[in-house]
N, C-alpha and C positions, 0 to 999 in steps of 0.2 A: 843173864842174857843181855848182850849188848847189840844184838842184831836189830835191824829195822823190822818192825812188826806190821803185817798187813792187817790193819785194825778192822776193816770190814769183814775179812775172812775170819778173823778171830771171833768177832761178834756172831757171825753166821754159825760157826761151829759150836760156840757156847750156847746159842739158842737151841741148836739141835740137842745138845746134852741136857739143857733145861727141860725140854719136852720129855725126855726119857725119865728124868727125875720126877717131874710132875705126874707122869703116868704111874711111876712106882708108888708115889704117895697116894694117888687116887685109888690104886688097887688095894692097898692096905686099909685106907680109910673106908672103902666100901665093904671090905671083907677081911678082917684081921687074920683069918685063916690062910690068906694068901701070902703072908709074910715070908715063909720059906721060899716060895717061888720067886718073890721079888728079890730076895737075897741071892738066889742062885741064878736068876736070869736078867732082871733089869739092872741090878747093881754092877755086874761085870760089863754089861753094855754101856752103862754110864761111865765107868772107869775108862773103857776103850775110847769113848767119845771125848772125854776130857784129855786123855793122853794124845789123841789125834789133834785136838785143838792146840795143845802146846807144841807138839812135834811139827806141825805145819804152819805155825803162826808167822814165821819169817819167810816161808816159801809161798804160802797162799795155795790157791787151787791147783797149781802145777805140781804140788807135792805128790799127788796121786800118780803122776806120770814119772816121777823121779825116785820115789822110795817104794820098797816092797811093803806088802800088807803088814808084816810083822813089825817093821820099823815105824810104820804109821801109828800103830796102836800100842807100841811098847811103852813101858814106864819111862818118862822123859829123864834123860841123864842129868839134866839141870835141876831136877827136883831134889830137895834135901832128904826126903824120906825114901831111901832106895831099897829098904828091906824091912821085913817084920822085926819087931823087937823080940829078942831071944830071952828066955828066963835067966840066963847067966849074965846078961848085959848089966853094967853098973847103973845104978839109979843116979840121976842128976840131982 
């Protein structure tokens, strides 16, 4: 990424993601039986919020008006881990 970053916007979006992560941790800490629910609900929400932070970092709040929802929360193209590791992938 060589684009200018809206640092306040990035901070705001990361704080939102941090709240989701903290809620996930608290749910499991309070009741370990909620782990599956956290895995199925809070973690996808967390990924979406982190993706949103990356995808909107250079645009700022205006991204909501210029990108569609799927583009806002999609896995960022600039991130190096773009797909799950497959069993037949070579070991490094």
